[in-house]
C-alpha positions, 0 to 999 in steps of 0.5 A, spaced: 577 449 462 578 442 460 586 440 458 587 439 451 588 432 449 595 430 447 597 430 440 600 423 441 594 420 444 598 419 451 591 420 454 588 413 452 595 409 452 596 411 460 589 410 461 589 403 458 595 401 462 592 404 469 586 399 468 590 393 466 595 394 472 589 395 477 585 389 474 591 384 474 596 386 479 595 384 486 601 386 489 606 392 489 611 388 487 607 385 481 605 392 479 612 394 479 614 388 474 608 390 470 610 397 470 617 395 467 614 390 462 609 396 459 614 401 459 618 397 454 613 397 450 611 404 450 616 409 453 611 414 455 609 410 460 616 410 464 615 418 465 608 417 469 609 418 476 602 416 478 601 411 473 600 405 478 596 410 483 589 407 484 584 410 479 577 413 480 574 406 478 579 402 483 577 406 489 572 404 494 565 405 493 565 411 498 572 413 497 572 419 492 577 419 486 583 422 487 585 428 482 591 427 478 596 433 479 601 432 474 600 434 467 602 428 464 596 425 467 591 423 462 585 426 465 586 432 470 582 435 475 580 440 471 577 435 466 572 433 470 570 441 472 563 441 475 559 443 481 562 439 487 555 437 489 553 431 493 549 429 487 555 429 482 559 425 487 553 420 488 553 419 480 560 418 480 560 413 485 554 409 482 558 409 476 564 406 479 560 401 483 556 399 476 563 398 473 566 394 478 560 389 478 560 388 471 568 387 471 567 382 477 563 378 472 567 379 466 574 378 469 572 372 472 573 368 465 580 368 463 580 370 456 587 365 455 582 359 457 578 358 451 576 351 454 572 354 459 566 356 455 560 361 457 555 358 453 556 351 457 551 354 462 545 359 459 545 362 466 552 364 466 552 366 459 546 371 460 550 374 466 556 375 462 551 379 457 548 383 462 555 385 464 557 387 457 550 391 457 552 395 463 559 396 460 556 398 454 551 403 457 557 406 461 561 407 455 556 411 452 555 416 459 562 416 462 568 420 461 575 421 463 578 415 467 572 412 468 570 412 460 577 409 459 576 403 464 570 402 461 573 401 454 578 397 456 573 392 460 569 392 454 575 390 449 576 384 454 569 382 454 568 383 446 575 379 445 571 374 449 565 374 446 569 373 439 572 367 442 565 364 444 562 366 437 567 362 434 566 356 438 558 357 438 558 357 430 563 351 430 560 347 435 553 348 432 554 347 424 549 342 422 553 340 415 560 337 417 558 330 418 560 327 411 554 321 412 549 326 413 551 331 408 551 326 403 544 324 404 542 331 404 545 332 398 542 326 395 535 329 396 537 336 394 540 333 387 534 329 386 530 335 386 534 338 381 533 333 376 529 333 370 524 328 367 528 328 361 535 327 364 534 319 364 533 319 357 541 320 356 542 314 359 541 310 353 546 305 350 552 308 348 556 302 347 564 304 348 562 311 348 566 316 353 563 319 359 556 316 358 554 317 365 557 324 365 551 326 360 546 324 365 549 328 370 550 334 366 543 334 363 540 335 370 536 342 370 537 347 375 531 349 379 530 354 384 530 352 391 524 353 396 525 355 403 524 348 405 529 345 401 534 350 404 539 346 409 540 348 416 547 351 416 547 352 423 542 349 428 536 353 429 537 353 437 544 356 437 541 362 432 539 366 438 545 366 442 549 368 436 545 374 434 546 376 442 553 376 441 553 379 434 549 385 437 553 386 443 560 386 438 556 391 433 554 396 438 561 396 441 564 398 434 567 391 433 564 390 426 571 388 423 572 383 429 565 379 428 566 380 420 573 376 421 570 371 425 564 370 422 567 369 415 573 365 417 569 360 420 564 360 415 569 359 409 572 354 413 566 350 414 564 351 406 571 348 404 570 342 408 563 341 405 566 342 398 571 337 400 566 332 402 563 333 396 569 331 392 570 338 389 576 340 393 581 345 391 585 343 385 590 347 381 591 347 373 598 343 374 594 337 378 589 337 373 594 336 367 597 330 371 591 327 373 589 320 371 582 320 367 578 316 371 580 321 377 579 327 373 572 324 370 569 323 377 572 330 380 568 333 374 562 329 376 562 331 383 563 339 381 557 339 377 553 336 383 557 341 388 555 347 383 548 346 383 548 344 391 552 351 392 546 355 389 542 352 395 547 353 400 549 360 398 541 362 399 542 359 406 548 363 407 544 369 406 538 367 410 544 365 416 547 372 415 540 376 416 538 372 422 545 373 426 547 379 423 541 383 423 544 389 427 548 391 421 545 391 414 552 393 412 556 388 416 550 383 414 552 384 406 559 384 407 560 378 411 555 374 406 559 377 400 565 374 402 563 367 404 559 367 398 564 369 393 569 364 397 564 358 395 563 360 388 570 362 386 573 356 389 568 352 384 570 357 379 577 355 380 576 348 378 572 350 372 578 355 369 583 349 370 579 344 366 578 350 361 585 351 361 587 343 361 589 338 355 584 338 350 583 330 349 577 327 346 574 324 352 574 331 356 569 334 351 562 331 354 565 333 361 566 340 359 560 341 356 556 338 362 560 343 366 558 349 361 551 347 361 550 347 369 554 353 370 550 357 365 544 354 368 546 357 375 549 363 373 542 367 373 541 364 380 547 366 383 547 373 380 540 374 383 544 372 390 549 378 390 548 386 389 551 391 386 559 391 385 559 384 388 554 381 383 557 384 377 564 381 379 561 374 380 557 374 374 563 377 370 568 371 373 562 366 371 562 369 364 570 369 363 570 361 365 564 360 361 568 363 355 574 359 357 570 353 357 567 355 350 574 355 347 576 348 350 570 345 347 571 348 340 579 346 341 577 339 343 572 338 337 578 340 333 583 335 336 578 330 336 578 331 328 585 330 328 585 324 332 580 321 327 585 322 322 591 320 325 589 314 328 593 309 323 593 302 326 596 297 321 593 291 324 587 288 320 581 286 324 580 278 323 573 277 320 573 284 317 568 286 323 566 293 325 573 297 327 573 300 334 575 306 331 568 306 328 564 304 334 568 310 338 567 315 333 559 314 332 558 313 339 562 320 340 558 323 335 551 320 337 552 323 344 555 330 341 548 331 338 545 331 345 548 338 346 546 340 339 543 347 342 549 348 346 554 347 341 550 351 336 551 357 340 559 355 341 560 353 334 560 360 330 558 357 323 559 351 318 565 353 315 570 349 319 578 349 319 577 353 313 574 348 309 567 347 306 564 341 310 557 342 307 553 336 304 546 337 304 545 344 303 547 351 306 541 351 311 545 346 315 546 348 323 553 348 325 553 342 329 551 338 323 556 341 319 561 339 324 558 332 324 559 331 317 566 333 317 568 328 323 564 323 319 568 325 313 574 324 317 572 317 319 570 314 312 576 316 309 580 313 315 576 306 314 577 306 306 584 306 308 584 301 313 580 296 308 586 296 304 590 292 310 586 286 307 590 282 302 583 279 300 579 284 295 573 280 297 574 282 305 576 289 303 569 290 301 566 286 307 569 290 312 567 296 308 560 294 308 560 292 315 563 299 317 558 303 313 552 299 315 554 301 322 554 308 321 548 308 317 544 304 323 547 309 328 545 315 324 538 312 323 537 310 331 538 317 333 537 324 332 543 324 327 537 322 322 534 329 323 541 332 323 543 329 316 537 327 313 534 322 308 539 324 302 545 322 306 543 316 309 540 314 302 547 315 299 551 311 304 546 305 303 547 306 295 555 305 297 553 298 301 550 296 295 556 298 291 561 294 295 556 288 295 557 288 288 564 289 288 565 283 293 561 278 288 566 280 283 572 280 287 570 273 290 566 269 285 568 271 278 574 266 278 569 260 281 564 262 276 569 262 270 569 254 272 562 253 270 563 256 263 563 251 257 569 254 254 574 249 252 570 243 253 568 242 245 573 242 240 572 244 232 574 237 230 573 233 237 567 231 241 567 234 248 573 233 252 572 229 258 579 231 261 577 238 261 571 237 264 574 233 269 579 239 270 573 244 271 569 240 276 575 239 280 577 247 279 570 249 281 571 244 287 577 247 290 575 254 289 569 253 292 572 249 298 577 255 299 572 260 299 568 256 304 574 255 309 576 262 308 569 266 308 565 262 313 570 265 318 569 272 316 564 276 320 558 280 318 554 282 325 548 284 321 543 279 320 540 282 314 546 284 311 549 277 312 542 274 309 542 279 303 550 277 301 548 269 302 542 270 297 546 274 292 552 269 292 546 263 291 543 267 285 550 268 282 553 261 283 547 256 284 543 257 278 550 256 274 552 250 277 545 247 276 545 248 269 553 246 268 551 240 272 545 238 268 549 239 261 555 236 263 554 231 269 552 226 265 558 225 261 562 223 267 556 218 270 559 211 271 566 213 270 571 211 275 571 215 281 566 220 278 564 222 285 571 225 285 569 230 280 562 231 282 563 232 289 557 237 291 549 237 289 546 244 289 543 242 295 550 241 298 552 248 296 546 251 299 547 248 305 555 250 305 553 258 304 549 258 310 555 258 314 558 264 310 560 270 314 558 267 321 565 268 324 566 260 325 573 258 327 573 252 323 568 249 318 562 246 320 563 239 322 557 237 317 561 238 311 568 236 314 567 229 310 565 233 303 571 238 304 576 233 306 578 236 312 580 233 318 
């Protein structure tokens, strides 16, 4: 009758100790030393008198195994209670011999010396695998001491195979070279781009993240098998699978899972670092300079799209190497794929939680768009709970990015209202704030579809921003609100100019710039003709106000009030003063307004025509009516300095932004 196993598991402990001593101790002194060491680890070993006696598998091939006589021995003679026929003894001896032959191969390789690799030689590797197969077979058919010996040998072999598996995976990784990785990424990235993505590269003068927009508009497409990169060199797949199969059969599922996932995760982390998508904390994001952060956001978008292909390849790799266990295959894939996705999501989360400064908006929109695009592809790669987990994490980050977009738009509006620079621009040109805001809004419209999803309605910040009807989209309402902030700010900035005429030139320049930006972009569709016509009417109004502010006084000198008295004839003194005052006023305006700048040629020409129509006919009539009174008078040219043609030529210099008046008129204007 078989002895009952001890409750504390002594049988396996003692059998394992026997095998260790038998395998490694070469002398009785070494055995005594090992006994003391092992006893210090487990007190049960110190009371076993025959611990170091030869075990059955240590006996010679022709030597019968000795039976244990102490009840402390793990396997007593009763354990192997069986007919003592010669056939049974023969089978036992044959099994012992098979184990010894396998051990000679397995123990030949020092597990403490990983630099000596089995797979450096295909023949050596094949011999080692055959020995492992032999031990696996013995563990399935043996019992007693022989089984214990075989199990310990198997543990040593599996440990060695785990090391070999790790080395093979690392040595045969095909994507660690940075240059090759970038080349493969470039080819892969080109396959992602849509024909429309280049349209976003049009002129966005001064606007932030213009290149970001191009990257963000790229469309993610499914990868074909030919596009999936080789993560492990194909010639190593067979060797890795053979090792994995043995470890799975030996019950070392956890060991191979640990080795496989640690190697693959480390390799993918290195790949992400090469891509510029290495781990960055929220604190680091907050402290990062904008140029650095901008680059990382672009890198992140490229890396995220590449990861879809990489994860597809990871699943394929798991299926090739870990085909021996469906559960293990799925577990390893889940862990590696989750690591890769969560690594990228961590940066997305840090961006969503970061500062909501205007320059980040297009980066966040681009990241949102790319992440939303790849969500179905990523979700399709996972199964069951893992799929639910990953999709929930992606959606959580998307929600955070959506909040960041809305918050950043609010901050952008606040920034427009809060821009209170007090320095008037020379010449009344287009204000940098206007350029920045209009190019910003112009880019904003590129994301209309996405923004209409993220912006809930047209009532923004508790205000009705509608201008053009209730049918306007959320993006249109937001744009109108931002434009209203801009227009109010520009109106305030016009008051920085002391010259009233220049105030209106400044407003004409800046409102026209807004209208032009609207008409040349999708903003025209968004805002409509009525909005544009209203601003064009404002420009005409500013033009009339400019004429009144700058030329009313000049025109007053060409009127006949005071020239003819009730009892006297025409007063030449008054006439001379009128001509002199006109000359002085015109020259002053010329010197001033030739330095003013109207960038738009059409507006510049229209203003000159308006001035000509207002001044030249009046001057011509005044000169024709009263010029004859001064003809022949002493110094008559001192008063009648200009012909109508002279004035017309002078007007050609107006609004050119000239630093000094034209040399052609210096003599007439008495300038140096």
